[in-house]
C-alpha positions in Angstrom: 133.4 -159.7 -132.6 130.3 -157.4 -132.6 130.1 -153.9 -131.8 126.8 -152.9 -130.0 124.4 -150.5 -131.8 123.4 -147.1 -130.4 120.1 -147.2 -132.0 118.7 -148.1 -128.5 120.1 -144.8 -126.8 117.8 -141.9 -126.1 117.3 -139.5 -129.1 119.5 -136.9 -127.2 122.2 -139.2 -126.8 122.1 -140.4 -130.3 122.2 -136.8 -131.6 125.5 -136.5 -129.1 127.0 -139.5 -130.8 126.4 -138.4 -134.3 127.8 -135.0 -133.7 130.9 -136.3 -132.4 131.1 -138.9 -135.3 130.6 -136.2 -137.7 133.4 -134.1 -136.1 135.8 -136.8 -136.2 134.9 -137.9 -139.7 135.8 -134.3 -140.8 138.9 -134.6 -138.7 140.0 -137.8 -140.4 140.4 -135.7 -143.8 142.7 -133.5 -142.1 144.9 -135.8 -140.2 147.2 -136.3 -143.2 148.0 -132.6 -142.9 148.9 -132.8 -139.3 151.1 -129.8 -138.3 154.5 -130.1 -136.5 152.7 -129.4 -133.0 150.2 -132.3 -133.6 152.8 -134.7 -134.8 155.0 -134.1 -132.0 152.5 -134.4 -129.6 151.0 -137.6 -130.8 154.8 -139.1 -130.9 155.3 -138.1 -127.3 152.0 -140.0 -126.4 153.3 -143.0 -128.2 156.4 -142.9 -126.3 154.8 -143.1 -122.9 152.5 -145.8 -124.0 155.2 -147.9 -125.4 157.0 -147.4 -121.9 153.8 -148.6 -120.2 152.3 -151.5 -122.5 154.6 -154.3 -123.2 154.8 -155.8 -126.7 152.9 -158.9 -127.3 149.9 -158.1 -124.9 146.4 -158.2 -125.8 145.1 -154.4 -126.2 141.9 -152.9 -126.6 141.8 -149.1 -127.6 138.7 -147.1 -127.2 138.8 -144.1 -129.4 141.5 -145.6 -131.6 141.2 -143.1 -134.4 143.4 -144.3 -137.3 144.9 -147.0 -135.2 148.5 -145.7 -135.4 149.1 -145.7 -131.5 147.5 -149.4 -131.3 149.8 -150.5 -134.1 152.8 -149.0 -132.5 152.4 -151.2 -129.3 152.7 -154.4 -131.4 149.9 -156.4 -129.5 149.4 -160.1 -129.8 145.6 -159.2 -130.3 144.7 -155.7 -131.0 141.2 -154.3 -131.2 140.4 -150.8 -131.9 137.0 -148.9 -131.5 136.2 -145.5 -132.7 133.0 -143.6 -133.1 133.7 -142.3 -136.6 133.2 -144.7 -139.6 135.8 -142.7 -141.7 138.5 -143.2 -139.0 137.5 -146.7 -138.6 137.8 -147.5 -142.6 141.1 -145.5 -142.7 142.4 -147.7 -139.7 141.6 -150.9 -141.3 143.3 -149.9 -144.5 146.4 -148.8 -142.5 146.8 -151.7 -140.2 145.1 -154.8 -141.8 146.7 -157.0 -139.2 144.5 -155.4 -136.5 140.8 -155.5 -135.8 138.7 -152.2 -135.9 135.0 -151.7 -135.1 132.9 -148.6 -135.0 131.1 -147.9 -131.9 131.2 -145.8 -128.7 133.3 -146.5 -125.6 129.9 -146.6 -123.6 128.2 -149.4 -125.6 130.7 -151.3 -127.6 130.8 -155.1 -126.8 133.9 -157.0 -127.9 132.9 -160.1 -125.9 136.3 -160.8 -124.2 138.8 -159.2 -121.8 142.1 -157.7 -122.5 145.5 -157.2 -120.8 145.4 -153.5 -121.5 142.5 -151.0 -122.2 143.7 -147.7 -123.7 141.6 -144.5 -123.3 143.9 -142.1 -125.2 142.7 -138.6 -125.4 139.1 -140.1 -125.2 137.9 -138.7 -121.9 137.0 -135.2 -123.2 134.8 -136.4 -125.9 132.5 -139.0 -124.0 128.9 -138.3 -123.4 128.6 -140.6 -120.4 131.8 -141.2 -118.4 130.3 -143.5 -115.8 128.9 -145.6 -118.4 132.3 -145.6 -120.4 134.1 -146.9 -117.2 131.6 -149.5 -116.4 132.0 -150.8 -120.0 135.9 -150.7 -119.7 135.2 -153.0 -116.4 133.2 -155.5 -118.3 136.2 -155.9 -120.7 138.9 -156.4 -117.9 140.2 -159.4 -116.3 141.6 -159.6 -112.9 145.0 -158.5 -114.1 144.1 -155.7 -116.7 145.5 -152.3 -116.7 143.6 -149.4 -117.9 145.7 -146.6 -119.2 144.0 -143.2 -119.3 145.4 -139.7 -120.2 143.6 -136.4 -121.0 144.4 -132.8 -121.0 145.0 -130.7 -118.0 142.2 -128.0 -117.5 145.2 -125.3 -117.2 145.8 -125.6 -121.0 142.3 -125.0 -122.0 142.8 -121.5 -123.2 145.9 -122.3 -124.9 144.5 -125.3 -126.8 141.7 -123.4 -127.9 144.0 -120.5 -129.1 146.1 -123.2 -131.2 143.0 -124.3 -133.0 141.9 -120.9 -133.6 145.4 -120.2 -135.1 145.1 -123.3 -137.1 148.1 -124.9 -135.4 145.9 -127.8 -133.7 142.9 -129.4 -135.2 139.6 -128.5 -133.9 138.1 -131.3 -131.7 134.5 -131.3 -130.0 135.6 -131.4 -126.5 132.7 -132.1 -124.1 134.4 -132.6 -120.8 137.3 -130.9 -119.0 137.6 -133.3 -116.1 140.5 -133.5 -113.5 142.6 -136.5 -112.5 140.6 -136.7 -109.3 137.3 -136.6 -111.2 138.5 -139.6 -113.2 139.8 -141.3 -109.9 136.2 -141.0 -108.3 134.3 -142.3 -111.5 137.0 -145.3 -111.6 136.1 -146.1 -107.7 132.2 -146.0 -108.6 132.6 -148.4 -111.3 134.9 -151.2 -110.1 138.2 -149.7 -110.9 141.0 -148.2 -108.7 144.0 -146.1 -109.4 147.4 -147.8 -109.5 149.4 -144.7 -110.5 148.7 -141.1 -111.3 151.1 -138.6 -112.8 151.5 -135.7 -115.2 153.5 -135.6 -118.2 154.5 -133.7 -121.4 155.5 -130.1 -120.5 156.7 -129.4 -124.3 154.3 -131.0 -126.9 157.0 -130.9 -129.5 159.7 -133.4 -130.4 163.0 -131.5 -130.6 166.2 -133.3 -130.0 167.6 -133.0 -126.7 165.4 -129.9 -125.7 162.2 -132.1 -125.7 163.8 -134.8 -123.5 165.1 -132.1 -121.1 161.5 -130.5 -120.8 159.5 -133.7 -120.8 161.9 -136.2 -119.0 163.5 -133.8 -116.4 161.5 -130.6 -115.8 158.1 -131.9 -116.0 159.0 -134.1 -113.0 159.9 -131.1 -110.9 157.0 -130.5 -108.2 156.2 -127.0 -109.4 156.6 -127.6 -113.1 154.8 -130.8 -113.1 151.4 -129.0 -112.6 152.1 -127.0 -115.7 152.0 -130.4 -118.1 149.6 -130.8 -120.8 148.4 -134.1 -119.9 147.6 -136.4 -116.8 148.0 -139.9 -116.8 146.3 -142.7 -114.7 146.8 -146.3 -114.7 144.1 -148.4 -113.2 142.9 -151.9 -112.3 139.9 -153.7 -111.5 139.3 -153.5 -107.7 140.3 -156.3 -105.6 137.7 -159.0 -105.5 136.0 -160.3 -102.3 136.8 -163.9 -102.9 140.2 -165.0 -101.4 142.4 -167.4 -103.3 144.4 -170.1 -101.6 148.0 -169.8 -102.5 151.3 -171.7 -101.5 154.1 -170.0 -100.0 158.0 -169.8 -100.4 159.9 -168.0 -97.6 163.4 -167.0 -98.6 165.9 -166.2 -95.8 169.3 -164.7 -97.1 171.7 -165.5 -94.2 175.3 -164.8 -93.7 176.8 -165.0 -90.2 173.6 -165.7 -88.7 174.2 -169.0 -86.9 172.7 -167.8 -83.7 169.4 -167.0 -85.6 168.6 -170.2 -87.5 167.1 -172.3 -84.9 164.8 -169.4 -83.8 163.9 -168.9 -87.6 162.6 -172.4 -88.0 160.7 -172.2 -84.6 159.1 -169.1 -85.1 158.0 -169.3 -88.8 154.5 -170.4 -89.5 153.3 -172.9 -91.8 151.2 -170.8 -93.9 149.4 -171.2 -97.1 148.3 -174.3 -98.9 151.9 -175.4 -98.7 155.1 -173.7 -97.2 158.7 -174.2 -98.0 161.6 -172.4 -96.0 164.5 -171.6 -98.2 167.7 -170.6 -96.6 170.3 -169.0 -98.8 173.7 -169.2 -97.2 176.2 -166.3 -98.1 179.8 -167.4 -97.5 179.6 -167.2 -93.8 182.4 -167.1 -91.4 180.6 -168.8 -88.6 178.6 -171.9 -88.3 175.5 -170.8 -90.3 175.8 -173.3 -93.0 176.1 -176.2 -90.3 173.0 -174.9 -88.3 170.8 -174.7 -91.4 171.6 -178.2 -92.4 171.2 -179.5 -88.6 167.7 -177.8 -88.4 166.8 -179.7 -91.9 167.6 -182.9 -90.2 165.7 -182.2 -87.0 162.7 -181.2 -88.9 161.9 -183.8 -91.5 158.2 -182.8 -91.1 158.8 -179.5 -92.8 160.2 -178.3 -96.2 163.2 -176.7 -95.4 165.8 -176.2 -98.2 169.5 -175.1 -98.1 171.1 -173.0 -101.0 174.7 -171.7 -101.2 175.3 -168.3 -103.1 178.0 -168.3 -105.8 177.7 -164.5 -105.8 177.7 -162.1 -103.1 175.2 -159.8 -101.3 171.6 -159.8 -100.1 170.2 -159.0 -103.6 172.0 -162.2 -105.2 170.7 -164.1 -102.5 167.0 -163.0 -103.0 167.4 -163.7 -106.8 168.8 -167.1 -106.2 166.1 -168.0 -103.6 163.3 -166.8 -105.8 164.6 -168.5 -109.0 164.5 -171.8 -107.1 161.2 -171.6 -105.2 158.5 -173.8 -106.3 155.3 -172.2 -104.5 153.0 -169.4 -105.6 153.9 -166.7 -103.2 157.5 -165.5 -102.7 158.5 -163.8 -99.3 161.6 -162.3 -98.0 162.5 -162.8 -94.3 165.6 -161.0 -93.0 167.6 -163.5 -90.9 168.3 -161.2 -88.2 164.6 -161.4 -87.1 164.1 -157.6 -86.6 160.7 -158.4 -88.2 159.1 -161.4 -86.7 158.0 -164.5 -89.0 154.3 -164.0 -87.5 153.9 -160.9 -89.4 154.0 -162.9 -92.6 150.5 -164.1 -92.5 149.2 -160.5 -92.9 151.2 -160.2 -96.1 149.9 -163.6 -97.6 146.4 -162.2 -96.8 146.9 -159.0 -98.8 148.2 -161.1 -101.9 145.5 -163.8 -101.5 142.8 -161.2 -101.5 144.1 -159.1 -104.4 144.3 -156.0 -102.4 148.0 -156.0 -102.9 150.0 -157.2 -106.0 153.2 -156.2 -104.2 153.1 -156.1 -100.3 155.9 -154.0 -98.9 156.6 -154.0 -95.2 156.6 -150.6 -93.5 158.9 -150.2 -90.2 157.8 -146.4 -90.1 154.2 -146.8 -88.7 154.5 -148.3 -85.2 156.9 -147.1 -82.8 160.4 -148.5 -83.1 161.9 -150.7 -80.3 164.9 -149.2 -78.4 168.1 -149.6 -80.6 166.2 -151.0 -83.7 167.2 -148.1 -85.9 169.7 -145.3 -85.3 168.5 -141.8 -85.7 170.3 -141.0 -89.1 169.1 -144.3 -90.5 165.5 -143.3 -89.9 166.1 -139.8 -91.5 167.7 -141.8 -94.4 165.0 -144.3 -94.8 162.3 -141.4 -94.9 164.2 -139.4 -97.4 164.6 -142.4 -99.8 161.1 -143.3 -99.5 160.1 -139.8 -100.6 162.4 -140.0 -103.6 161.3 -143.5 -104.7 157.7 -142.8 -104.1 157.9 -140.1 -106.6 159.9 -142.3 -109.0 157.2 -145.1 -108.7 154.1 -142.8 -108.9 152.9 -144.7 -105.7 153.3 -143.8 -102.0 155.9 -146.4 -100.5 156.7 -145.4 -96.9 159.6 -147.7 -96.3 161.5 -148.6 -99.6 164.3 -150.2 -97.5 162.1 -152.6 -95.2 163.3 -156.1 -96.2 160.0 -157.7 -96.0 158.7 -157.8 -99.3 155.8 -160.4 -100.9 154.6 -160.9 -104.4 153.4 -163.7 -106.5 156.0 -165.8 -108.2 154.4 -165.2 -111.7 154.8 -161.4 -110.9 158.3 -162.0 -110.0 159.0 -163.9 -113.2 157.7 -160.9 -115.3 160.1 -158.6 -113.2 163.0 -161.2 -113.9 162.2 -161.3 -117.5 162.5 -157.5 -117.9 165.4 -157.1 -115.6 167.6 -156.1 -118.5 165.9 -152.7 -118.6 167.5 -151.8 -115.2 170.4 -154.3 -115.2 171.8 -156.1 -112.3 172.7 -153.0 -110.4 170.9 -153.6 -106.9 173.1 -155.3 -104.1 170.1 -155.2 -101.6 167.3 -156.6 -103.8 164.8 -154.2 -102.6 164.8 -151.8 -105.6 165.3 -154.5 -108.3 161.9 -155.6 -107.1 160.3 -152.2 -106.4 161.4 -150.7 -109.8 160.4 -153.9 -111.5 156.8 -153.6 -109.9 156.6 -149.9 -110.9 157.4 -150.8 -114.6 154.7 -153.6 -114.6 152.3 -151.0 -112.8 151.7 -153.4 -109.9 149.6 -152.2 -107.1 152.1 -151.8 -104.2 150.6 -151.6 -100.8 152.6 -150.8 -97.4 151.9 -153.3 -94.6 152.8 -151.9 -91.2 155.3 -154.3 -89.2 156.8 -154.0 -85.8 160.6 -153.6 -86.1 162.7 -155.0 -83.2 166.4 -154.5 -82.4 168.9 -157.1 -83.8 169.7 -159.5 -80.9 172.6 -161.4 -82.6 175.5 -160.6 -85.0 176.1 -157.3 -86.6 174.2 -155.4 -89.3 175.5 -155.8 -92.8 174.4 -152.1 -93.8 177.2 -149.4 -93.8 175.5 -146.1 -93.2 177.6 -143.8 -95.4 178.7 -146.1 -98.2 175.4 -147.8 -98.8 173.7 -144.4 -98.5 176.0 -143.0 -101.4 175.0 -146.2 -103.3 171.5 -145.8 -103.0 171.6 -141.9 -103.9 173.4 -143.1 -107.2 170.6 -145.9 -107.6 167.9 -143.1 -107.3 169.5 -140.9 -110.0 169.8 -144.1 -112.3 166.1 -145.1 -111.7 164.9 -141.4 -112.5 166.8 -141.7 -115.7 165.4 -145.0 -116.7 161.8 -144.4 -115.4 161.5 -140.6 -116.3 163.9 -139.5 -119.0 164.9 -142.4 -121.2 161.3 -143.1 -122.4 161.4 -139.8 -124.3 164.8 -140.5 -125.9 163.4 -143.7 -127.3 163.3 -143.8 -131.3 160.1 -144.4 -132.9 159.6 -147.4 -135.1 
């Protein structure tokens, strides 16, 4: 690996690099004497990163300092870059299993791409932010996630006061950019925002109190704007080239005998190959017999029958997805309130990369008469607001049954399922929360929602509404609070 030299930069830029390097060389000598405030802040930053970056990923950190954050993430291949030669020397001594190079984020050339690229407290010290993000893009592959955090302008006077009082090390801040400044520069350099939020209301690690302030109060709408740092997770913008992918369509079916023939007739053959997987859930009518009859009548199609051993739609979806053989996994509800013809748009969103998780939205177009009772509509909108806040992405209709993602992404979600546990009887939130933890790009696709024409709904408005409320509280705890309770290694 080689780090590009800055000798070719104009004299004023070289002077800027030299002054920043000198400032951080001096800071390196003081880092061993960090005060409680500084230590607590860095520990909180590490906890947020550990909740974002899974162990075993390849990680590039620009502005790596002494390399402690990079080492804490246990990367399979970790590379750190810093402008300060003293910092780099200390990082190499502290973490001999990782690689560290001197250079600037704008100019360094590592010669390969990474799963995660970290810009931890780097943005305020960069001379050319556009060139920094262009260089980040050069080191990113299709699935790379770029994790950025920086200071809120609101804290500018307080940070300067802490430096004056000697409670925080002085640093040569050059930029006080906002979240939206960064968002716009990412767009200009071929990157796009996946999630954007604010964290760390209390930059100290005090048992219980730190968790309450940073895990609970920091997520309240008004107090969120008082947080010390903003955080952005970004990815490379979708490429123009469309991939050709195969499709597995999973249909959970319980007491839907009158719909099976229509499902087979109306479901299009999409993708390079297409399989239709019926998961039968202990029906009391002839659903099983109808599925087997359709398989016999259509030998030209790949139609498969699975029988649940467990209960509920969530269990059926997990069984169907686990047995699927193709690239893209789709859920189609057997009541055909969403028509199978809509699935082609979902496939296009995945094949083009514009979506990594395509979520159907019934709340864009007008609803067919009788399709959704008014109380259900209000409940759907309320839960969508709640889960949008939890996911840090706008999701208009979390309860729509039509959800689509690549099988490889689902396998990542399934591998990390123990974090949330098997708590979701519907399957929607198991997928959405898993996608959020992986920082997948969730896109709403508007669909037309029709009234059921056969059988009865499996949803109990009040019983399941109470269950959803409990799930929201559980998700808040896991996604927002628990990360600040994790012990440091």
